[in-house]
Residue frames as a rotation matrix with the C-alpha (Angstrom) as fourth column:
MET 1
-0.892 -0.449 0.053 -35.57
-0.448 0.861 -0.241 7.74
0.063 -0.239 -0.969 4.03
ASN 2
0.003 0.924 -0.384 -38.31
-0.633 0.299 0.714 5.18
0.774 0.240 0.585 3.55
LEU 3
0.641 0.383 0.665 -39.58
-0.767 0.344 0.542 2.66
-0.021 -0.857 0.515 6.05
ALA 4
0.940 -0.297 -0.167 -37.51
0.257 0.940 -0.225 -0.26
0.224 0.169 0.960 4.74
ALA 5
0.098 -0.956 0.278 -34.27
0.200 -0.254 -0.946 1.74
0.975 0.148 0.167 4.88
GLY 6
0.054 -0.007 0.999 -35.11
-0.831 -0.554 0.041 2.92
0.553 -0.832 -0.036 8.41
LEU 7
0.881 0.313 0.355 -35.76
-0.459 0.750 0.476 -0.63
-0.117 -0.582 0.805 9.61
LYS 8
0.704 -0.689 -0.170 -32.56
0.434 0.608 -0.665 -1.88
0.562 0.394 0.727 7.97
ARG 9
-0.116 -0.756 0.644 -30.53
-0.221 -0.612 -0.759 0.83
0.968 -0.230 -0.097 9.72
LEU 10
0.330 0.330 0.884 -32.22
-0.917 -0.110 0.383 0.02
0.223 -0.937 0.267 13.02
MET 11
0.987 0.120 0.107 -31.54
-0.141 0.967 0.213 -3.71
-0.078 -0.225 0.971 12.71
LEU 12
0.617 -0.785 0.055 -28.00
0.667 0.484 -0.566 -3.57
0.418 0.386 0.822 11.32
GLY 13
0.335 -0.494 -0.802 -26.75
0.598 -0.547 0.586 -0.40
-0.729 -0.676 0.112 12.94
PRO 14
0.690 -0.095 -0.718 -25.03
-0.429 -0.852 -0.300 2.47
-0.583 0.515 -0.628 11.18
GLU 15
0.890 -0.415 0.187 -22.95
0.400 0.517 -0.756 1.72
0.217 0.748 0.627 8.12
GLU 16
0.448 -0.821 -0.352 -19.23
0.261 -0.257 0.931 1.97
-0.855 -0.509 0.099 8.65
LYS 17
0.698 -0.325 -0.639 -16.95
-0.695 -0.525 -0.492 3.77
-0.175 0.787 -0.592 6.26
PRO 18
0.888 -0.422 -0.181 -14.52
0.309 0.840 -0.446 1.50
0.340 0.341 0.877 4.45
ILE 19
0.634 -0.749 -0.192 -11.06
0.065 -0.196 0.978 1.32
-0.770 -0.633 -0.075 5.94
PRO 20
0.768 -0.369 -0.523 -8.45
-0.636 -0.341 -0.693 2.65
0.078 0.865 -0.496 3.49
ASN 21
0.819 -0.558 0.131 -5.67
0.541 0.829 0.143 0.27
-0.189 -0.047 0.981 2.45
LEU 22
0.772 -0.629 0.086 -2.35
-0.585 -0.757 -0.291 1.98
0.248 0.174 -0.953 3.05
ASN 23
0.285 -0.788 -0.545 1.20
0.386 0.615 -0.688 0.76
0.877 -0.015 0.479 3.36
ARG 24
0.440 -0.131 -0.888 2.89
0.898 0.056 0.437 1.05
-0.007 -0.990 0.142 6.75
ASN 25
-0.438 -0.784 -0.440 5.12
0.759 -0.585 0.286 3.94
-0.481 -0.208 0.851 5.70
ASP 26
-0.294 0.440 0.849 2.46
0.629 -0.579 0.518 6.01
0.719 0.686 -0.106 3.93
ARG 27
-0.925 0.094 0.367 1.14
-0.295 -0.786 -0.543 9.13
0.238 -0.610 0.756 5.60
CYS 28
-0.751 0.660 -0.008 -1.96
0.472 0.529 -0.705 8.43
-0.461 -0.534 -0.709 7.68
TRP 29
-0.439 0.689 0.577 -5.40
0.729 -0.103 0.677 8.99
0.526 0.718 -0.457 6.19
CYS 30
0.438 0.667 -0.602 -6.40
0.896 -0.374 0.238 11.26
-0.067 -0.644 -0.762 9.10
ASN 31
0.451 -0.345 0.823 -3.95
0.344 -0.784 -0.517 13.98
0.824 0.516 -0.234 7.96
SER 32
0.955 -0.151 -0.255 -2.10
0.220 -0.214 0.952 13.99
-0.198 -0.965 -0.172 11.27
GLY 33
0.580 -0.799 -0.156 1.25
-0.761 -0.464 -0.455 14.08
0.291 0.382 -0.877 9.47
LYS 34
-0.049 -0.566 0.823 2.33
-0.721 0.590 0.364 10.83
-0.692 -0.575 -0.437 11.12
LYS 35
-0.754 -0.194 -0.628 3.09
-0.575 0.657 0.487 7.60
0.318 0.728 -0.607 9.35
TYR 36
0.190 0.933 -0.307 0.22
-0.662 0.352 0.662 5.15
0.725 0.078 0.684 9.19
LYS 37
0.012 -0.242 -0.970 2.05
0.364 0.905 -0.221 2.54
0.931 -0.351 0.099 11.29
ALA 38
-0.857 -0.407 -0.315 2.39
0.441 -0.265 -0.857 5.00
0.266 -0.874 0.407 14.19
CYS 39
-0.800 0.579 0.160 -1.09
-0.597 -0.795 -0.108 6.45
0.064 -0.182 0.981 13.96
HIS 40
0.066 0.986 0.152 -4.09
-0.957 0.106 -0.270 4.31
-0.283 -0.127 0.951 12.94
GLN 41
-0.369 -0.220 -0.903 -2.72
-0.674 0.732 0.097 0.97
0.640 0.644 -0.419 11.73
ALA 42
-0.997 -0.055 -0.049 -3.44
-0.006 0.723 -0.691 -0.94
0.074 -0.689 -0.721 14.94
THR 43
-0.436 0.900 -0.002 -7.04
-0.324 -0.160 -0.932 0.27
-0.839 -0.406 0.361 15.23
ASP 44
0.076 0.443 -0.893 -7.70
-0.994 -0.040 -0.104 -0.36
-0.082 0.896 0.437 11.52
ASP 45
-0.677 -0.382 -0.629 -6.30
-0.453 0.890 -0.053 -3.90
0.580 0.249 -0.776 11.83
ARG 46
-0.904 0.401 0.145 -8.64
0.050 0.437 -0.898 -4.59
-0.424 -0.805 -0.416 14.76
LYS 47
-0.092 0.909 -0.406 -11.61
-0.667 -0.359 -0.653 -3.26
-0.739 0.211 0.640 12.76
ARG 48
-0.139 -0.023 -0.990 -10.71
-0.925 0.361 0.121 -5.45
0.354 0.932 -0.072 9.77
ALA 49
-0.935 -0.241 -0.259 -10.41
-0.136 0.920 -0.367 -8.53
0.327 -0.308 -0.893 12.00
ALA 50
-0.635 0.767 0.092 -13.80
-0.101 0.035 -0.994 -7.82
-0.766 -0.641 0.055 13.58
GLN 51
0.070 0.653 -0.754 -15.37
-0.914 -0.261 -0.311 -7.39
-0.400 0.711 0.578 10.13
ARG 52
-0.469 -0.303 -0.829 -13.87
-0.669 0.736 0.110 -10.69
0.577 0.606 -0.548 8.95
ALA 53
-0.994 0.104 0.023 -15.14
0.056 0.700 -0.712 -12.47
-0.090 -0.706 -0.702 12.05
ALA 54
-0.325 0.933 -0.153 -18.63
-0.393 -0.280 -0.876 -11.01
-0.860 -0.225 0.458 11.62
SER 55
0.067 0.343 -0.937 -18.81
-0.998 0.030 -0.060 -11.98
0.007 0.939 0.344 7.96
ALA 56
-0.750 -0.364 -0.553 -17.59
-0.370 0.923 -0.105 -15.52
0.549 0.126 -0.827 8.73
LYS 57
-0.864 0.485 0.131 -20.19
0.048 0.339 -0.940 -15.83
-0.500 -0.806 -0.316 11.47
GLN 58
-0.077 0.860 -0.504 -22.86
-0.707 -0.404 -0.581 -14.56
-0.703 0.312 0.639 9.10
GLN 59
-0.082 -0.038 -0.996 -21.85
-0.928 0.366 0.063 -17.13
0.362 0.930 -0.065 6.47
GLY 60
0.743 0.503 -0.442 -22.37
-0.337 0.851 0.401 -20.02
0.578 -0.149 0.802 8.85
GLY 61
0.897 -0.402 0.182 -19.50
-0.063 0.291 0.955 -20.10
-0.437 -0.868 0.236 11.29
SER 62
-0.046 -0.997 0.063 -16.26
-0.151 0.069 0.986 -21.55
-0.987 0.036 -0.154 10.07
LEU 63
0.229 0.019 -0.973 -15.09
-0.951 -0.209 -0.228 -21.94
-0.208 0.978 -0.030 6.52
LYS 64
-0.761 -0.509 0.402 -14.39
-0.458 0.860 0.223 -25.66
-0.460 -0.015 -0.888 7.00
ARG 65
-0.230 0.666 -0.709 -16.22
-0.804 0.281 0.524 -28.13
0.548 0.691 0.471 4.83
GLY 66
0.173 0.426 0.888 -18.24
-0.891 0.453 -0.043 -30.94
-0.421 -0.783 0.458 6.38
PHE 67
0.126 -0.202 -0.971 -16.39
-0.683 0.693 -0.232 -33.94
0.720 0.693 -0.051 4.95
């Protein structure tokens, strides 16, 4: 790891793994044997919402135009 990559990791934090897109009735990605809706769907939805909010904040707040 070079200096630039180390500073980027320090400033931005660790990279998160992408959240898999599954249907509600598919088997969960964690191999628990449960359906996705009963296992990890709620936590994955919260993570996606937080990522959307962070990217919107990074892009300048709201997506409204200044007319």
